[in-house]
C-alpha positions as a Markdown table, in Angstrom:
| # | Residue | x | y | z |
|---|---|---|---|---|
| 1 | Ala | 92.8 | 111.9 | 89.2 |
| 2 | Ser | 95.3 | 110.3 | 91.5 |
| 3 | Arg | 97.6 | 107.4 | 90.7 |
| 4 | Ala | 95.6 | 105.3 | 93.2 |
| 5 | Asn | 92.4 | 106.1 | 91.4 |
| 6 | Asp | 94.0 | 105.2 | 88.1 |
| 7 | Ser | 95.1 | 101.8 | 89.5 |
| 8 | Trp | 91.6 | 101.2 | 90.8 |
| 9 | Ile | 90.1 | 102.0 | 87.4 |
| 10 | Thr | 92.6 | 99.7 | 85.7 |
| 11 | Met | 91.7 | 96.8 | 88.1 |
| 12 | Glu | 87.9 | 97.4 | 87.5 |
| 13 | Val | 88.3 | 97.4 | 83.7 |
| 14 | Lys | 90.5 | 94.3 | 83.8 |
| 15 | Thr | 87.9 | 92.5 | 86.0 |
| 16 | Ala | 85.1 | 93.5 | 83.7 |
| 17 | Leu | 86.9 | 92.3 | 80.7 |
| 18 | Phe | 87.7 | 89.0 | 82.4 |
| 19 | His | 83.9 | 88.5 | 82.9 |
| 20 | Ser | 83.0 | 89.6 | 79.4 |
| 21 | Glu | 82.1 | 86.8 | 77.0 |
| 22 | Lys | 82.8 | 89.1 | 74.0 |
| 23 | Val | 86.5 | 89.7 | 74.5 |
| 24 | Asp | 89.6 | 87.6 | 75.2 |
| 25 | His | 90.9 | 89.5 | 78.2 |
| 26 | Leu | 94.4 | 87.9 | 77.8 |
| 27 | Arg | 94.9 | 89.8 | 74.5 |
| 28 | Ile | 94.1 | 93.2 | 75.9 |
| 29 | Lys | 96.4 | 95.5 | 77.9 |
| 30 | Val | 94.8 | 98.2 | 80.0 |
| 31 | Val | 96.6 | 101.4 | 81.0 |
| 32 | Thr | 95.0 | 104.3 | 82.9 |
| 33 | Glu | 96.4 | 107.8 | 83.1 |
| 34 | Arg | 94.4 | 110.6 | 84.7 |
| 35 | Ala | 91.2 | 108.6 | 84.3 |
| 36 | His | 91.8 | 108.0 | 80.6 |
| 37 | Val | 91.8 | 104.3 | 79.8 |
| 38 | Tyr | 94.1 | 103.1 | 77.0 |
| 39 | Leu | 93.2 | 99.7 | 75.6 |
| 40 | Met | 95.9 | 97.9 | 73.6 |
| 41 | Gly | 96.4 | 94.6 | 71.9 |
| 42 | Ile | 95.8 | 92.6 | 68.8 |
| 43 | Val | 92.1 | 91.9 | 68.4 |
| 44 | Ser | 89.2 | 91.8 | 66.0 |
| 45 | Thr | 87.2 | 95.0 | 65.4 |
| 46 | Glu | 84.3 | 93.4 | 67.3 |
| 47 | Glu | 86.5 | 92.7 | 70.3 |
| 48 | Ala | 87.8 | 96.2 | 70.2 |
| 49 | Asp | 84.4 | 97.7 | 70.2 |
| 50 | Ala | 83.2 | 95.4 | 73.0 |
| 51 | Ala | 86.2 | 96.1 | 75.1 |
| 52 | Ala | 85.7 | 99.9 | 74.7 |
| 53 | Gln | 82.1 | 99.5 | 75.7 |
| 54 | Val | 83.1 | 97.5 | 78.8 |
| 55 | Ala | 85.7 | 100.2 | 79.8 |
| 56 | Arg | 83.2 | 103.0 | 79.3 |
| 57 | Ser | 80.8 | 101.3 | 81.7 |
| 58 | Ile | 83.3 | 101.6 | 84.6 |
| 59 | Asn | 82.6 | 104.4 | 87.1 |
| 60 | Gly | 85.3 | 107.1 | 87.0 |
| 61 | Val | 86.5 | 106.6 | 83.5 |
| 62 | Ala | 86.7 | 109.9 | 81.8 |
| 63 | Arg | 87.7 | 108.7 | 78.3 |
| 64 | Val | 88.5 | 105.4 | 76.5 |
| 65 | Val | 91.3 | 105.4 | 73.9 |
| 66 | Lys | 91.6 | 102.4 | 71.6 |
| 67 | Val | 95.2 | 101.6 | 70.5 |
| 68 | Phe | 94.5 | 98.3 | 68.9 |
| 69 | Glu | 96.1 | 96.4 | 66.0 |
| 70 | Tyr | 93.3 | 94.5 | 64.2 |
| 71 | Leu | 93.4 | 90.9 | 63.1 |
């Protein structure tokens, strides 16, 4: 996957998180490398699972890695 594709995936994941009622998008950082999406932040386990589900739903995502610290 190209860097441009990674940037596009990151933007799509951030947009989807923004529209999700189950997560506080301001507490989640999204980094994409070779179509692998890394989700970071300090969240509840419910928010972490919801954010991962949102990221998995984005076209082009090969893998979602949760790197969260839990409240």
